[in-house]
MDTraj code that builds the backbone (N, CA, C; nanometers):
import mdtraj as md
import numpy as np

residues = "UNK UNK UNK UNK UNK UNK UNK UNK UNK UNK UNK UNK UNK UNK UNK UNK UNK UNK UNK UNK UNK UNK UNK UNK UNK UNK UNK UNK UNK UNK UNK UNK UNK UNK UNK UNK UNK UNK UNK UNK UNK UNK UNK UNK UNK UNK UNK UNK UNK UNK UNK UNK UNK UNK UNK UNK UNK UNK UNK UNK UNK UNK UNK UNK UNK UNK UNK UNK UNK UNK UNK UNK UNK UNK UNK UNK UNK UNK UNK UNK UNK UNK UNK UNK UNK UNK UNK UNK UNK UNK UNK UNK UNK UNK UNK UNK UNK UNK UNK UNK UNK UNK UNK UNK UNK UNK UNK UNK UNK UNK UNK UNK UNK UNK UNK UNK UNK UNK UNK UNK UNK UNK UNK UNK UNK UNK UNK UNK UNK UNK UNK UNK UNK UNK UNK UNK UNK UNK UNK".split()
xyz = np.array([
    [-0.2037, -0.6779, -5.3210],
    [-0.2197, -0.7583, -5.2025],
    [-0.1022, -0.7395, -5.1070],
    [0.0196, -0.7377, -5.1595],
    [0.1372, -0.7196, -5.0749],
    [0.1410, -0.5796, -5.0142],
    [0.0899, -0.4800, -5.0881],
    [0.0874, -0.3446, -5.0336],
    [-0.0058, -0.3380, -4.9127],
    [-0.1180, -0.4073, -4.9184],
    [-0.2140, -0.4067, -4.8087],
    [-0.1494, -0.4652, -4.6827],
    [-0.0762, -0.5742, -4.6952],
    [-0.0071, -0.6366, -4.5820],
    [0.0992, -0.5417, -4.5278],
    [0.1743, -0.4785, -4.6168],
    [0.2781, -0.3844, -4.5755],
    [0.2172, -0.2664, -4.5006],
    [0.1047, -0.2117, -4.5517],
    [0.0381, -0.1005, -4.4845],
    [-0.0156, -0.1430, -4.3479],
    [-0.0699, -0.2620, -4.3381],
    [-0.1236, -0.3122, -4.2109],
    [-0.0121, -0.3281, -4.1084],
    [0.0983, -0.3890, -4.1492],
    [0.2117, -0.4078, -4.0574],
    [0.2674, -0.2727, -4.0140],
    [0.2803, -0.1793, -4.1086],
    [0.3299, -0.0453, -4.0762],
    [0.2362, 0.0248, -3.9789],
    [0.1045, 0.0138, -4.0025],
    [0.0061, 0.0764, -3.9141],
    [0.0119, 0.0200, -3.7731],
    [0.0202, -0.1122, -3.7614],
    [0.0294, -0.1762, -3.6298],
    [0.1579, -0.1337, -3.5596],
    [0.2689, -0.1302, -3.6333],
    [0.3962, -0.0880, -3.5763],
    [0.3882, 0.0550, -3.5238],
    [0.3307, 0.1460, -3.6027],
    [0.3189, 0.2856, -3.5598],
    [0.2282, 0.2984, -3.4370],
    [0.1189, 0.2210, -3.4352],
    [0.0279, 0.2229, -3.3210],
    [0.1010, 0.1783, -3.1942],
    [0.1734, 0.0660, -3.2032],
    [0.2457, 0.0152, -3.0867],
    [0.3564, 0.1106, -3.0429],
    [0.4227, 0.1722, -3.1385],
    [0.5269, 0.2702, -3.1055],
    [0.4664, 0.3884, -3.0313],
    [0.3528, 0.4385, -3.0784],
    [0.2850, 0.5505, -3.0120],
    [0.2421, 0.5100, -2.8712],
    [0.1937, 0.3869, -2.8560],
    [0.1525, 0.3388, -2.7247],
    [0.2697, 0.3362, -2.6283],
    [0.3813, 0.2831, -2.6723],
    [0.4997, 0.2750, -2.5870],
    [0.5520, 0.4137, -2.5525],
    [0.5530, 0.5039, -2.6485],
    [0.6041, 0.6393, -2.6254],
    [0.5176, 0.7129, -2.5241],
    [0.3857, 0.6961, -2.5311],
    [0.2971, 0.7718, -2.4435],
    [0.2549, 0.6961, -2.3178],
    [0.3027, 0.5747, -2.3019],
    [0.2779, 0.5031, -2.1756],
    [0.3709, 0.5626, -2.0710],
    [0.3192, 0.5837, -1.9543],
    [0.3991, 0.6444, -1.8487],
    [0.4011, 0.5530, -1.7282],
    [0.5163, 0.5380, -1.6688],
    [0.5308, 0.4582, -1.5475],
    [0.5278, 0.5538, -1.4289],
    [0.4427, 0.5214, -1.3334],
    [0.4272, 0.6061, -1.2158],
    [0.4776, 0.5343, -1.0915],
    [0.5171, 0.6115, -0.9964],
    [0.5620, 0.5562, -0.8687],
    [0.4468, 0.4859, -0.7989],
    [0.4827, 0.3933, -0.7139],
    [0.3836, 0.3238, -0.6322],
    [0.3481, 0.4106, -0.5126],
    [0.2314, 0.3884, -0.4568],
    [0.1916, 0.4585, -0.3344],
    [0.2253, 0.3666, -0.2171],
    [0.3015, 0.4180, -0.1245],
    [0.3463, 0.3402, -0.0096],
    [0.2868, 0.4016, 0.1161],
    [0.2259, 0.3182, 0.1997],
    [0.1722, 0.3654, 0.3271],
    [0.2410, 0.2874, 0.4387],
    [0.2976, 0.3613, 0.5322],
    [0.3717, 0.3015, 0.6428],
    [0.3055, 0.3478, 0.7717],
    [0.2772, 0.2526, 0.8604],
    [0.2196, 0.2906, 0.9904],
    [0.2832, 0.2057, 1.1001],
    [0.2899, 0.2617, 1.2184],
    [0.3536, 0.1948, 1.3310],
    [0.2981, 0.2515, 1.4609],
    [0.3277, 0.1843, 1.5698],
    [0.2936, 0.2345, 1.7029],
    [0.4250, 0.2633, 1.7752],
    [0.4155, 0.3439, 1.8804],
    [0.5381, 0.3769, 1.9534],
    [0.5074, 0.3988, 2.1005],
    [0.5969, 0.3501, 2.1844],
    [0.5873, 0.3633, 2.3295],
    [0.6802, 0.4754, 2.3750],
    [0.6218, 0.5872, 2.4210],
    [0.7006, 0.7033, 2.4625],
    [0.7391, 0.7007, 2.6107],
    [0.6991, 0.5995, 2.6871],
    [0.7284, 0.6028, 2.8316],
    [0.8782, 0.5979, 2.8631],
    [0.9628, 0.5220, 2.7908],
    [1.1058, 0.5268, 2.8240],
    [1.1702, 0.6618, 2.7926],
    [1.1218, 0.7263, 2.6861],
    [1.1802, 0.8536, 2.6428],
    [1.0688, 0.9378, 2.5811],
    [1.0337, 1.0512, 2.6394],
    [0.9230, 1.1321, 2.5876],
    [0.9585, 1.2016, 2.4561],
    [0.8575, 1.2549, 2.3928],
    [0.8768, 1.3286, 2.2679],
    [0.9419, 1.4637, 2.2955],
    [1.0252, 1.5067, 2.2021],
    [1.0840, 1.6411, 2.2114],
    [0.9751, 1.7451, 2.1869],
    [0.9957, 1.8613, 2.2379],
    [0.9021, 1.9709, 2.2190],
    [0.9706, 2.1009, 2.2535],
    [0.8962, 2.2110, 2.2542],
    [0.9561, 2.3407, 2.2848],
    [1.0233, 2.3450, 2.4230],
    [0.9667, 2.2738, 2.5209],
    [1.0231, 2.2744, 2.6553],
    [1.1319, 2.1693, 2.6743],
    [1.1323, 2.0692, 2.5886],
    [1.2277, 1.9585, 2.6051],
    [1.2970, 1.9324, 2.4714],
    [1.4277, 1.9599, 2.4651],
    [1.5019, 1.9434, 2.3399],
    [1.6132, 1.8393, 2.3493],
    [1.6306, 1.7814, 2.4677],
    [1.7337, 1.6789, 2.4878],
    [1.6730, 1.5621, 2.5651],
    [1.7360, 1.4441, 2.5491],
    [1.6868, 1.3220, 2.6105],
    [1.5397, 1.3004, 2.5753],
    [1.5137, 1.3007, 2.4439],
    [1.3769, 1.2884, 2.3951],
    [1.3764, 1.2332, 2.2517],
    [1.2584, 1.1880, 2.2089],
    [1.2404, 1.1418, 2.0707],
    [1.2155, 1.2649, 1.9843],
    [1.3037, 1.2900, 1.8888],
    [1.2956, 1.4077, 1.8025],
    [1.1993, 1.3868, 1.6858],
    [1.2105, 1.2726, 1.6177],
    [1.1254, 1.2420, 1.5025],
    [1.1477, 1.0960, 1.4629],
    [1.0810, 1.0551, 1.3577],
    [1.0982, 0.9215, 1.3011],
    [1.1488, 0.9353, 1.1584],
    [1.2158, 0.8313, 1.1109],
    [1.2579, 0.8267, 0.9708],
    [1.2143, 0.6944, 0.9105],
    [1.1603, 0.7029, 0.7901],
    [1.1259, 0.5842, 0.7128],
    [1.2426, 0.5604, 0.6187],
    [1.3001, 0.4415, 0.6261],
    [1.4206, 0.4090, 0.5493],
    [1.3952, 0.2945, 0.4520],
    [1.4697, 0.2940, 0.3417],
    [1.4808, 0.1766, 0.2564],
    [1.6140, 0.1142, 0.2954],
    [1.6083, -0.0022, 0.3611],
    [1.7310, -0.0676, 0.4071],
    [1.7596, -0.1938, 0.3248],
    [1.7089, -0.1976, 0.2016],
    [1.7339, -0.3130, 0.1155],
    [1.8834, -0.3388, 0.1039],
    [1.9607, -0.2325, 0.0825],
    [2.1063, -0.2420, 0.0847],
    [2.1498, -0.1915, 0.2222],
    [2.1760, -0.2839, 0.3135],
    [2.2077, -0.2466, 0.4517],
    [2.3313, -0.1579, 0.4627],
    [2.4208, -0.1644, 0.3644],
    [2.5406, -0.0814, 0.3681],
    [2.5099, 0.0638, 0.3330],
    [2.4018, 0.0867, 0.2595],
    [2.3646, 0.2224, 0.2193],
    [2.2151, 0.2459, 0.2403],
    [2.1705, 0.2531, 0.3658],
    [2.0280, 0.2801, 0.3883],
    [1.9905, 0.4171, 0.3321],
    [1.8713, 0.4268, 0.2818],
    [1.8242, 0.5507, 0.2192],
    [1.7059, 0.6072, 0.2965],
    [1.7162, 0.7310, 0.3417],
    [1.6044, 0.7953, 0.4112],
    [1.4998, 0.8326, 0.3069],
    [1.3794, 0.7791, 0.3246],
    [1.2697, 0.8093, 0.2320],
    [1.1859, 0.9270, 0.2810],
    [1.1584, 0.9303, 0.4101],
    [1.0759, 1.0359, 0.4678],
    [1.1168, 1.0610, 0.6118],
    [1.0950, 1.1832, 0.6560],
    [1.1075, 1.2203, 0.7962],
    [0.9664, 1.2479, 0.8457],
    [0.9309, 1.1897, 0.9592],
    [0.7955, 1.2034, 1.0128],
    [0.8047, 1.2628, 1.1526],
    [0.7332, 1.3709, 1.1736],
    [0.7325, 1.4380, 1.3047],
    [0.6567, 1.3542, 1.4073],
    [0.6861, 1.3798, 1.5342],
    [0.6077, 1.3181, 1.6412],
    [0.4624, 1.3609, 1.6267],
    [0.3694, 1.2796, 1.6762],
    [0.2293, 1.3250, 1.6789],
    [0.2186, 1.4531, 1.7607],
    [0.1124, 1.5294, 1.7392],
    [0.0979, 1.6593, 1.8055],
    [0.0981, 1.6485, 1.9573],
    [0.0226, 1.5564, 2.0116],
    [0.0179, 1.5388, 2.1577],
    [0.0402, 1.3920, 2.1894],
    [0.1650, 1.3464, 2.1822],
    [0.1864, 1.2033, 2.2061],
    [0.1621, 1.1663, 2.3521],
    [0.0823, 1.0617, 2.3710],
    [0.0628, 1.0061, 2.5054],
    [0.1780, 0.9105, 2.5322],
    [0.1659, 0.8352, 2.6386],
    [0.2695, 0.7374, 2.6693],
    [0.2796, 0.6346, 2.5571],
    [0.1654, 0.5917, 2.5010],
    [0.1636, 0.4949, 2.3919],
    [0.0775, 0.5499, 2.2782],
    [0.1313, 0.5504, 2.1567],
    [0.0561, 0.5954, 2.0392],
    [0.0396, 0.4752, 1.9479],
    [-0.0853, 0.4406, 1.9182],
    [-0.1131, 0.3213, 1.8383],
    [-0.0948, 0.3409, 1.6892],
    [-0.1150, 0.4599, 1.6401],
    [-0.1119, 0.4753, 1.4951],
    [-0.0403, 0.6031, 1.4526],
    [0.0844, 0.5866, 1.4145],
    [0.1603, 0.6945, 1.3511],
    [0.1777, 0.6472, 1.2070],
    [0.1512, 0.7325, 1.1097],
    [0.1594, 0.6841, 0.9718],
    [0.1987, 0.7948, 0.8755],
    [0.2374, 0.7503, 0.7575],
    [0.2700, 0.8417, 0.6480],
    [0.2481, 0.7657, 0.5181],
    [0.2006, 0.8339, 0.4175],
    [0.1882, 0.7715, 0.2852],
    [0.2523, 0.8653, 0.1834],
    [0.3160, 0.8038, 0.0837],
    [0.3918, 0.8814, -0.0135],
    [0.4166, 0.7967, -0.1375],
    [0.4569, 0.8626, -0.2452],
    [0.4931, 0.7933, -0.3685],
    [0.6364, 0.7442, -0.3571],
    [0.6592, 0.6231, -0.4087],
    [0.7939, 0.5671, -0.4017],
    [0.8232, 0.4839, -0.5259],
    [0.9433, 0.4980, -0.5763],
    [0.9897, 0.4200, -0.6906],
    [1.0131, 0.5099, -0.8096],
    [1.0991, 0.4710, -0.9004],
    [1.1862, 0.3553, -0.8866],
    [1.2902, 0.3790, -0.7766],
    [1.3496, 0.2775, -0.7227],
    [1.3540, 0.1393, -0.7687],
    [1.2271, 0.0631, -0.7334],
    [1.1977, -0.0383, -0.8138],
    [1.0837, -0.1257, -0.7913],
    [1.1346, -0.2644, -0.7545],
    [1.0448, -0.3522, -0.7190],
    [1.0806, -0.4883, -0.6808],
    [1.0741, -0.5053, -0.5300],
    [1.1394, -0.6070, -0.4793],
    [1.1412, -0.6348, -0.3345],
    [1.2275, -0.5305, -0.2645],
    [1.1672, -0.4590, -0.1717],
    [1.2376, -0.3558, -0.0955],
    [1.2103, -0.3808, 0.0524],
    [1.3098, -0.3552, 0.1350],
    [1.2924, -0.3671, 0.2795],
    [1.2814, -0.2271, 0.3377],
    [1.1649, -0.2002, 0.3963],
    [1.1326, -0.0681, 0.4503],
    [1.1386, -0.0764, 0.6027],
    [1.1953, 0.0258, 0.6648],
    [1.2133, 0.0278, 0.8096],
    [1.1726, 0.1640, 0.8652],
    [1.1349, 0.1641, 0.9924],
    [1.1081, 0.2896, 1.0638],
    [1.2017, 0.2941, 1.1833],
    [1.2702, 0.4066, 1.1995],
    [1.3560, 0.4262, 1.3168],
    [1.3106, 0.5502, 1.3926],
    [1.3254, 0.5432, 1.5239],
    [1.3037, 0.6608, 1.6077],
    [1.4377, 0.7320, 1.6197],
    [1.4359, 0.8631, 1.6057],
    [1.5580, 0.9426, 1.6174],
    [1.5458, 1.0260, 1.7448],
    [1.6411, 1.0048, 1.8349],
    [1.6380, 1.0734, 1.9644],
    [1.7526, 1.1730, 1.9747],
    [1.7386, 1.2651, 2.0684],
    [1.8462, 1.3586, 2.1046],
    [1.8923, 1.3219, 2.2448],
    [2.0228, 1.2977, 2.2577],
    [2.0790, 1.2621, 2.3880],
    [2.1033, 1.3880, 2.4712],
    [2.1530, 1.3690, 2.5931],
    [2.1759, 1.4809, 2.6858],
    [2.2706, 1.5848, 2.6283],
    [2.3686, 1.5404, 2.5473],
    [2.4619, 1.6359, 2.4870],
    [2.4106, 1.6910, 2.3530],
    [2.2876, 1.6542, 2.3167],
    [2.2283, 1.7036, 2.1918],
    [2.2580, 1.6182, 2.0704],
    [2.3417, 1.5160, 2.0862],
    [2.3755, 1.4315, 1.9707],
    [2.2576, 1.3424, 1.9309],
    [2.2603, 1.3034, 1.8074],
    [2.1538, 1.2223, 1.7485],
    [2.1838, 1.0743, 1.7691],
    [2.0810, 0.9975, 1.8020],
    [2.0935, 0.8526, 1.8124],
    [1.9667, 0.7904, 1.7522],
    [1.9846, 0.6800, 1.6779],
    [1.8719, 0.6132, 1.6121],
    [1.8447, 0.4788, 1.6765],
    [1.7193, 0.4360, 1.6679],
    [1.6861, 0.3003, 1.7104],
    [1.7355, 0.2012, 1.6049],
    [1.7308, 0.0745, 1.6369],
    [1.7774, -0.0319, 1.5485],
    [1.6839, -0.0430, 1.4272],
    [1.7344, -0.0256, 1.3048],
    [1.6480, -0.0331, 1.1868],
    [1.5894, -0.1720, 1.1642],
    [1.6492, -0.2757, 1.2249],
    [1.5968, -0.4110, 1.2097],
    [1.4822, -0.4413, 1.3060],
    [1.4563, -0.3513, 1.4003],
    [1.3509, -0.3743, 1.4990],
    [1.2115, -0.3541, 1.4390],
    [1.1975, -0.2668, 1.3424],
    [1.0671, -0.2385, 1.2811],
    [1.0860, -0.2305, 1.1308],
    [1.0798, -0.3463, 1.0660],
    [1.1024, -0.3495, 0.9214],
    [1.0087, -0.4494, 0.8565],
    [0.9886, -0.4303, 0.7273],
    [0.9058, -0.5222, 0.6504],
    [0.9554, -0.5215, 0.5066],
    [0.9617, -0.6396, 0.4470],
    [0.9985, -0.6503, 0.3061],
    [0.8695, -0.6547, 0.2253],
    [0.8611, -0.5668, 0.1273],
    [0.7400, -0.5543, 0.0450],
    [0.7779, -0.5549, -0.1030],
    [0.6803, -0.5816, -0.1865],
    [0.6991, -0.5753, -0.3311],
    [0.6452, -0.4408, -0.3789],
    [0.7322, -0.3591, -0.4350],
    [0.6937, -0.2282, -0.4875],
    [0.6777, -0.2435, -0.6384],
    [0.5566, -0.2222, -0.6873],
    [0.5286, -0.2339, -0.8297],
    [0.4882, -0.0975, -0.8843],
    [0.5321, -0.0651, -1.0047],
    [0.4920, 0.0639, -1.0629],
    [0.3473, 0.0585, -1.1069],
    [0.2828, 0.1733, -1.1054],
    [0.1509, 0.1835, -1.1681],
    [0.1759, 0.2412, -1.3061],
    [0.1019, 0.1926, -1.4037],
    [0.1241, 0.2348, -1.5424],
    [-0.0043, 0.2932, -1.5954],
    [0.0053, 0.4075, -1.6599],
    [-0.1097, 0.4621, -1.7315],
    [-0.0645, 0.4866, -1.8746],
    [-0.1584, 0.4761, -1.9635],
    [-0.1234, 0.4928, -2.1044],
    [-0.2229, 0.5847, -2.1711],
    [-0.1734, 0.6606, -2.2645],
    [-0.2569, 0.7499, -2.3428],
    [-0.2040, 0.7514, -2.4842],
    [-0.2942, 0.7544, -2.5802],
    [-0.2513, 0.7622, -2.7187],
    [-0.2461, 0.9065, -2.7658],
    [-0.2819, 0.9981, -2.6765],
    [-0.2787, 1.1399, -2.7094],
    [-0.1557, 1.2039, -2.6473],
    [-0.0747, 1.2719, -2.7270],
    [0.0396, 1.3423, -2.6671],
    [-0.0101, 1.4552, -2.5766],
    [0.0647, 1.4793, -2.4719],
    [0.0259, 1.5875, -2.3781],
    [0.1165, 1.7064, -2.3955],
])
top = md.Topology()
chain = top.add_chain()
for i, resn in enumerate(residues, 1):
    res = top.add_residue(resn, chain, resSeq=i)
    for name in ("N", "CA", "C"):
        top.add_atom(name, md.element.get_by_symbol(name[0]), res)
traj = md.Trajectory(xyz[None], top)
């Protein structure tokens, strides 16, 4: 009788160990979209390389002292004065939990230097959770 209990406990332990070993944590899918008004400063292009919007950057500004660039996003192909939907989706994490995500416009000034918009102007705090898949079969 005691052997049966010992075998059952051992079997359950091995099953749970295999489950934990083969469970995989995956990054979350993050989709960021925004609109932009190009009338104050047009988009950069082959004919215009200064005094223009060069690109956008998606940042994690959770730690304001060390913002992290997550993605660089090019201007739309033919930006009008106002573009309602510029977007990008990508995998993100770890880190997981509450993260503050921001989009900044990156411009080129007359001397060619880089200048960014205020990261606090377009930001949102979101909860990033991992997706988990599990398999009992080793790959």
